[in-house]
Structure formats: C-alpha cells, structure tokens
Backbone as JSON, one array per atom type, in Angstrom:
{
  "sequence": "LNNKRMNLKQFFISLTVFFSLQISAQNQYKCLVQTINYSGEAAYIAVSLISPKGEYEKTLYVFGDDGQWYDSLKKWFSFYDKKNEKIDAITGASILGGERKTIMLNLDNTKLNKGYTIRFESVVEDQYYYNIDAEIPFSDEGLKNKIEGKGYIRYARIIPAK",
  "N": [[0.83, -1.2, 0.0], [1.95, 1.23, 0.77], [3.88, 1.56, -1.24], [2.23, 1.9, -3.47], [1.06, 4.36, -2.85], [3.31, 6.01, -2.94], [4.04, 5.74, -5.65], [1.77, 6.82, -6.86], [1.9, 9.4, -5.83], [4.34, 10.25, -6.96], [3.59, 10.13, -9.63], [1.63, 12.2, -9.79], [3.21, 14.4, -9.12], [5.01, 14.39, -11.28], [3.19, 14.85, -13.35], [2.28, 17.43, -12.67], [4.68, 18.91, -12.96], [5.11, 18.52, -15.7], [2.85, 19.85, -16.86], [3.27, 22.44, -15.89], [5.62, 23.14, -17.2], [4.7, 23.12, -19.82], [2.87, 25.24, -19.75], [4.57, 27.36, -19.1], [6.05, 27.6, -21.42], [4.31, 28.76, -23.16], [3.52, 31.95, -24.22], [1.95, 35.14, -24.08], [1.22, 37.38, -26.7], [0.81, 40.65, -27.99], [-0.97, 41.59, -30.81], [-1.17, 43.78, -33.39], [-3.23, 44.87, -35.95], [-3.63, 46.78, -38.78], [-5.76, 47.83, -41.27], [-5.9, 48.66, -44.8], [-7.49, 51.5, -46.37], [-10.23, 50.53, -47.91], [-13.0, 49.79, -50.07], [-16.01, 47.98, -49.56], [-17.02, 44.75, -48.26], [-16.29, 43.52, -44.9], [-13.02, 42.32, -44.06], [-11.86, 38.96, -43.92], [-9.48, 37.39, -42.01], [-6.94, 35.08, -41.53], [-4.72, 34.14, -39.04], [-1.78, 32.51, -38.74], [0.55, 30.05, -37.47], [3.48, 29.24, -39.04], [5.57, 26.64, -40.08], [9.2, 26.11, -40.2], [9.52, 24.79, -42.61], [7.6, 25.85, -44.19], [5.0, 25.04, -43.81], [1.59, 24.97, -42.63], [1.1, 25.12, -39.18], [-0.38, 25.77, -36.9], [-3.44, 27.38, -36.11], [-3.67, 30.66, -35.08], [-5.37, 32.84, -34.75], [-8.53, 34.04, -35.96], [-9.92, 36.53, -37.82], [-13.14, 37.08, -38.14], [-16.06, 35.47, -37.65], [-17.98, 33.88, -38.83], [-18.39, 30.86, -39.97], [-19.19, 30.02, -42.52], [-17.81, 31.43, -44.43], [-15.17, 30.71, -44.28], [-13.94, 29.01, -46.13], [-13.15, 30.71, -48.12], [-10.69, 31.64, -47.47], [-8.45, 30.18, -48.8], [-5.92, 28.57, -48.69], [-5.39, 28.42, -45.92], [-7.84, 27.32, -45.08], [-7.8, 24.76, -46.16], [-5.84, 23.51, -44.55], [-7.06, 23.87, -42.0], [-9.46, 22.47, -42.33], [-8.57, 19.82, -42.76], [-7.17, 19.3, -40.38], [-9.1, 19.69, -38.53], [-9.39, 21.65, -36.51], [-10.27, 23.16, -33.37], [-11.53, 26.25, -33.1], [-13.06, 28.13, -31.82], [-12.43, 29.69, -29.53], [-10.56, 31.42, -30.48], [-11.49, 33.23, -32.35], [-12.87, 36.18, -33.83], [-14.64, 39.23, -34.57], [-14.88, 40.16, -38.04], [-12.78, 42.44, -39.95], [-12.95, 45.82, -40.86], [-12.3, 48.0, -43.71], [-9.67, 50.33, -43.24], [-9.7, 50.03, -40.52], [-8.43, 49.36, -37.21], [-7.22, 46.82, -35.16], [-6.49, 45.2, -32.08], [-5.3, 42.16, -30.95], [-4.87, 39.19, -28.91], [-2.3, 36.78, -28.95], [-1.42, 33.41, -28.38], [1.64, 32.03, -28.13], [4.15, 29.56, -28.56], [7.04, 29.77, -26.91], [9.27, 28.17, -27.25], [9.62, 27.97, -29.91], [10.55, 30.32, -30.82], [12.9, 32.17, -32.68], [13.56, 29.99, -34.3], [13.03, 29.71, -36.97], [10.32, 29.86, -37.56], [7.31, 31.45, -38.78], [4.76, 33.99, -38.65], [1.86, 34.07, -40.28], [-0.38, 36.08, -42.17], [-3.31, 35.74, -43.74], [-5.61, 36.87, -46.13], [-8.92, 37.92, -47.18], [-11.57, 39.45, -49.0], [-15.02, 39.59, -49.53], [-16.07, 39.01, -52.85], [-13.81, 40.22, -53.85], [-10.22, 40.41, -54.12], [-8.08, 37.67, -53.11], [-5.54, 37.06, -50.74], [-2.99, 34.98, -50.25], [-0.61, 35.23, -48.79], [-0.71, 37.89, -47.09], [0.64, 39.35, -45.18], [3.65, 38.59, -43.41], [5.35, 37.68, -40.55], [8.47, 37.15, -39.16], [8.93, 34.83, -36.54], [10.8, 35.76, -34.41], [13.36, 37.27, -32.38], [14.33, 39.52, -33.73], [12.35, 39.85, -35.75], [10.11, 40.5, -34.24], [10.56, 43.09, -33.52], [9.8, 44.85, -35.43], [7.3, 46.55, -37.45], [5.36, 45.08, -39.95], [4.71, 45.57, -43.33], [1.72, 45.03, -45.19], [0.59, 43.22, -48.14], [-1.82, 43.3, -49.27], [-4.95, 43.7, -48.05], [-4.08, 44.4, -45.58], [-2.55, 47.05, -44.03], [-0.44, 47.3, -42.17], [1.12, 45.05, -39.82], [1.88, 44.16, -36.5], [3.67, 42.56, -33.91], [4.12, 42.14, -30.48], [5.63, 41.21, -27.33], [3.34, 40.61, -24.68], [2.85, 42.41, -21.66]],
  "CA": [[0.0, 0.0, 0.0], [2.86, 2.37, 0.83], [4.47, 1.67, -2.57], [1.21, 2.46, -4.37], [0.93, 5.78, -2.52], [4.5, 6.69, -3.46], [3.94, 5.78, -7.11], [0.72, 7.77, -7.19], [2.43, 10.72, -5.51], [5.33, 10.56, -8.0], [2.85, 10.37, -10.86], [1.03, 13.53, -9.74], [4.3, 15.38, -9.17], [5.46, 14.41, -12.68], [2.13, 15.49, -14.13], [2.32, 18.86, -12.34], [5.87, 19.47, -13.59], [4.87, 18.52, -17.14], [1.92, 20.92, -17.23], [3.86, 23.76, -15.61], [6.56, 23.4, -18.29], [3.9, 23.44, -21.0], [2.3, 26.57, -19.57], [5.63, 28.38, -19.13], [6.51, 27.76, -22.8], [3.32, 29.58, -23.85], [3.5, 33.35, -23.84], [0.99, 35.96, -24.8], [1.75, 38.47, -27.51], [-0.17, 41.57, -28.56], [-0.86, 41.69, -32.27], [-1.91, 44.92, -33.93], [-3.47, 44.8, -37.4], [-4.23, 47.97, -39.37], [-6.09, 47.56, -42.66], [-5.9, 49.8, -45.72], [-8.83, 52.02, -46.66], [-10.8, 49.92, -49.12], [-14.45, 49.73, -49.99], [-16.53, 46.62, -49.63], [-17.31, 44.03, -47.03], [-15.2, 43.37, -43.95], [-12.04, 41.29, -44.41], [-11.61, 37.79, -43.1], [-8.03, 37.21, -41.95], [-6.46, 33.97, -40.71], [-3.37, 34.33, -38.53], [-1.3, 31.13, -38.53], [1.96, 29.76, -37.23], [4.01, 28.5, -40.18], [6.81, 25.95, -39.73], [10.35, 26.48, -41.03], [9.37, 24.17, -43.93], [6.54, 26.56, -44.91], [3.71, 24.36, -43.63], [0.74, 25.45, -41.55], [1.25, 24.31, -37.97], [-1.43, 26.06, -35.93], [-4.21, 28.62, -36.27], [-3.51, 31.51, -33.91], [-6.53, 33.72, -34.63], [-9.28, 34.27, -37.19], [-10.82, 37.69, -37.87], [-14.33, 36.63, -38.85], [-16.57, 34.33, -36.88], [-19.01, 33.16, -39.57], [-17.71, 29.75, -40.6], [-19.56, 29.78, -43.93], [-16.88, 32.14, -45.3], [-13.8, 30.26, -44.05], [-13.34, 28.4, -47.33], [-12.61, 31.78, -48.97], [-9.27, 31.69, -47.09], [-8.22, 28.88, -49.42], [-4.79, 27.79, -48.18], [-5.62, 28.16, -44.5], [-9.0, 26.45, -44.91], [-7.38, 23.39, -46.46], [-5.2, 23.05, -43.33], [-8.07, 23.87, -40.94], [-10.43, 21.41, -42.62], [-7.91, 18.53, -42.55], [-6.77, 19.14, -38.98], [-10.33, 19.77, -37.73], [-9.07, 22.44, -35.32], [-11.31, 23.86, -32.62], [-11.05, 27.63, -33.11], [-14.05, 29.04, -31.23], [-11.83, 30.61, -28.56], [-9.6, 32.32, -31.13], [-12.13, 33.94, -33.46], [-13.49, 37.45, -33.48], [-15.31, 39.91, -35.69], [-14.06, 40.51, -39.21], [-12.19, 43.77, -39.79], [-13.32, 46.69, -41.97], [-11.27, 48.83, -44.31], [-9.26, 51.46, -42.43], [-9.87, 49.73, -39.11], [-7.28, 48.85, -36.47], [-7.61, 45.94, -34.04], [-5.44, 44.53, -31.31], [-5.71, 40.85, -30.45], [-3.84, 38.48, -28.15], [-1.91, 35.5, -29.52], [-0.64, 32.52, -27.53], [2.71, 31.44, -28.92], [5.08, 28.69, -27.86], [8.35, 30.41, -26.95], [10.34, 27.26, -27.68], [9.71, 28.1, -31.37], [11.15, 31.63, -31.09], [14.23, 32.12, -33.31], [13.78, 28.65, -34.87], [12.62, 29.7, -38.37], [8.86, 29.94, -37.7], [6.75, 32.75, -39.13], [3.34, 34.2, -38.39], [1.3, 34.46, -41.57], [-1.69, 36.71, -42.23], [-3.96, 35.43, -45.02], [-6.8, 37.72, -46.1], [-9.87, 37.91, -48.29], [-12.79, 40.26, -48.88], [-16.04, 39.05, -50.42], [-16.11, 39.51, -54.23], [-12.57, 40.92, -54.17], [-9.03, 39.58, -54.24], [-7.62, 36.82, -52.0], [-4.1, 37.12, -50.54], [-2.49, 33.85, -49.48], [0.32, 35.82, -47.82], [-0.89, 39.34, -47.07], [1.79, 39.77, -44.38], [4.3, 37.49, -42.71], [6.3, 38.19, -39.57], [9.33, 36.1, -38.58], [8.79, 34.67, -35.09], [12.18, 35.88, -33.93], [13.6, 38.52, -31.64], [14.45, 40.59, -34.73], [11.06, 40.03, -36.41], [9.15, 41.11, -33.32], [10.91, 44.49, -33.31], [9.35, 45.67, -36.56], [5.97, 46.37, -38.02], [5.49, 44.53, -41.3], [3.7, 46.06, -44.26], [0.99, 44.01, -45.91], [0.57, 43.29, -49.61], [-3.21, 43.32, -49.7], [-5.86, 44.49, -47.22], [-3.38, 44.8, -44.36], [-1.56, 48.15, -44.17], [0.7, 46.77, -41.44], [0.87, 44.21, -38.66], [2.99, 44.19, -35.55], [3.51, 41.65, -32.78], [5.04, 42.42, -29.39], [5.29, 40.47, -26.12], [2.43, 41.29, -23.74], [3.49, 42.56, -20.35]],
  "C": [[0.87, 1.26, 0.0], [3.51, 2.63, -0.53], [3.5, 2.3, -3.56], [1.03, 3.94, -4.12], [2.11, 6.57, -3.07], [4.44, 6.81, -4.98], [2.89, 6.78, -7.56], [1.19, 9.2, -6.93], [3.45, 11.15, -6.57], [4.65, 10.87, -9.33], [2.27, 11.79, -10.87], [2.09, 14.64, -9.75], [4.81, 15.51, -10.6], [4.46, 15.13, -13.57], [2.13, 17.0, -13.9], [3.51, 19.54, -13.0], [5.67, 19.57, -15.09], [3.97, 19.68, -17.55], [2.49, 22.31, -16.94], [4.89, 24.11, -16.68], [5.81, 23.79, -19.55], [3.36, 24.87, -20.91], [3.4, 27.64, -19.67], [6.17, 28.59, -20.53], [5.56, 28.65, -23.6], [3.39, 31.01, -23.32], [2.47, 34.09, -24.65], [1.69, 37.1, -25.49], [0.59, 39.33, -27.97], [0.1, 41.65, -30.05], [-1.76, 42.81, -32.73], [-2.02, 44.75, -35.44], [-4.19, 46.07, -37.82], [-4.51, 47.66, -40.83], [-6.0, 48.84, -43.49], [-7.32, 50.31, -45.84], [-9.28, 51.4, -47.98], [-12.3, 49.93, -48.97], [-14.88, 48.27, -50.11], [-16.77, 46.04, -48.25], [-16.07, 43.97, -46.12], [-14.3, 42.21, -44.37], [-12.07, 40.15, -43.4], [-10.1, 37.57, -43.17], [-7.73, 36.03, -41.02], [-5.02, 34.27, -40.33], [-2.87, 32.95, -38.12], [0.17, 31.09, -38.21], [2.42, 28.84, -38.35], [5.37, 27.91, -39.79], [7.97, 26.43, -40.59], [10.29, 25.87, -42.44], [8.26, 24.83, -44.75], [5.17, 25.94, -44.78], [2.93, 24.98, -42.48], [0.9, 24.52, -40.35], [0.08, 24.52, -37.01], [-2.14, 27.35, -36.31], [-4.09, 29.4, -34.97], [-4.73, 32.39, -33.67], [-7.22, 33.81, -35.99], [-10.16, 35.51, -36.99], [-11.99, 37.27, -38.74], [-14.85, 35.39, -38.17], [-17.7, 33.58, -37.57], [-18.34, 32.1, -40.43], [-18.05, 29.51, -42.06], [-18.61, 30.46, -44.9], [-15.44, 31.65, -45.17], [-13.16, 29.67, -45.3], [-12.82, 29.44, -48.32], [-11.12, 32.01, -48.67], [-8.67, 30.34, -47.51], [-7.11, 28.03, -48.81], [-5.0, 27.43, -46.7], [-6.76, 27.16, -44.32], [-8.65, 24.99, -45.18], [-6.72, 22.76, -45.23], [-6.23, 22.86, -42.21], [-9.03, 22.69, -41.11], [-9.82, 20.03, -42.36], [-7.63, 18.28, -41.07], [-7.98, 19.15, -38.05], [-10.06, 20.49, -36.4], [-10.33, 23.01, -34.68], [-10.84, 25.31, -32.46], [-12.01, 28.62, -32.47], [-13.43, 30.08, -30.3], [-10.88, 31.61, -29.2], [-10.2, 32.98, -32.38], [-12.74, 35.23, -32.93], [-14.11, 38.06, -34.71], [-14.33, 40.14, -36.83], [-13.65, 41.98, -39.06], [-12.46, 44.6, -41.04], [-12.12, 47.45, -42.53], [-10.97, 50.03, -43.44], [-9.35, 51.23, -40.94], [-8.57, 49.17, -38.51], [-7.81, 48.0, -35.32], [-6.37, 45.37, -33.39], [-6.02, 43.25, -30.75], [-4.58, 40.26, -29.63], [-3.59, 37.13, -28.82], [-1.15, 34.71, -28.46], [0.37, 31.81, -28.4], [3.66, 30.65, -28.04], [6.49, 29.26, -28.0], [9.49, 29.48, -27.31], [10.53, 27.33, -29.19], [10.31, 29.45, -31.79], [12.57, 31.44, -31.62], [14.57, 30.75, -33.9], [13.29, 28.56, -36.32], [11.12, 29.73, -38.61], [8.45, 31.35, -38.12], [5.28, 32.78, -38.74], [2.76, 34.8, -39.65], [-0.11, 35.01, -41.41], [-2.23, 36.48, -43.64], [-5.29, 36.17, -45.03], [-7.65, 37.59, -47.36], [-11.03, 38.84, -47.96], [-13.76, 39.72, -49.93], [-16.05, 39.79, -51.76], [-14.9, 40.37, -54.59], [-11.42, 39.92, -54.12], [-8.72, 38.83, -52.95], [-6.1, 36.87, -51.94], [-3.66, 35.96, -49.65], [-1.5, 34.31, -48.41], [0.17, 37.33, -47.92], [0.28, 39.96, -46.29], [2.36, 38.54, -43.7], [5.4, 38.06, -41.83], [7.15, 37.03, -39.06], [9.11, 36.04, -37.07], [10.19, 34.58, -34.5], [12.3, 37.18, -33.15], [13.65, 39.7, -32.6], [13.1, 40.9, -35.38], [10.03, 40.73, -35.55], [9.45, 42.57, -33.03], [10.26, 45.41, -34.34], [7.87, 45.51, -36.86], [6.18, 45.99, -39.48], [4.36, 45.07, -42.17], [3.04, 44.89, -44.97], [1.03, 44.24, -47.4], [-0.84, 43.42, -50.15], [-4.05, 44.26, -48.86], [-5.2, 44.99, -45.94], [-2.38, 45.91, -44.69], [-0.29, 47.72, -43.45], [0.21, 45.89, -40.3], [2.11, 44.27, -37.78], [2.66, 43.27, -34.39], [4.56, 41.98, -31.73], [4.65, 41.57, -28.16], [4.34, 41.29, -25.24], [3.11, 41.34, -22.38], [2.56, 42.21, -19.25]]
}
C-alpha cells in the first residue's frame, strides 16, 4: 500500500511538472493589425503559425466568426479542414477597411528564433484573395518591426504582452 501511494504521488508530481513546463513555454503576444482604406465588405483574416518548412502548424486567430466564409481563405482552410481544429476561442469579428484591431496570440516560446513565421492570409467578399498578405518572422528581430501588408493589411505588428 505504501508503494502504491509513493507511485501515485510521484505520478502527480510528474504530471504537475509537465503541465507547468507546457504553460511556461506559452507566452501571450499583442498583435496589432491595421487595414488599408478599401471599400466593400469586412475582411476575413487567418493568422497562422508557419513551420520552417513553410507548412501550416497552428491557427492563432481568425478575424471573422461566420464559418460559412472560411473556405474563402483557401490555403488556411485546407489546413483547418484537414486538422479539424477547434477555433471558437480564437475567433473574433471581421475587420473593416481602415480599421485597427489589437488581439492576443498565444505562442510557444520554444519556437522563437527557430525559423517559424506568423502568416496573415486575407480575403474580402467579391474581391481579391491574398495567401500571404503579411508574414512576420517569429524571432527577436522580427518582433521588433511592423510589417507592411501586400493586400488588405496596411501593417501588422507583434510584441510580447506585459
């Protein structure tokens, strides 16, 4: 009986250490997105973590909470659909032309300075689709700058939250 208690105690200690390490690797970052002045519907934007090999690894945030339009974000949707991610907690309203929004991203700090990027993919109904509207290197250097977009995003910037 004493051995079982010790094994159970060791198990719970190991579990606690494991989860505390997982939590400490996750950090919150503020992400500011400013769109260009354009006319038309609000933009849907998927913010994703991209691996050093250029593959989608994780959805970080989606501007736009009406799932019927997600397939308009073609490259991201293919990943999202295959992985069957649960994104309810990381979605928000779409973003209008000329609007600025700040969101919070949870990023794994063990991936900092390892070749990962944060990609912004955007689309506006009945207008052009941008597979890579903006992309920010997930590195100390990349987090120092605001990155100009190529489509609906004027600029995006990510900084550690305090």
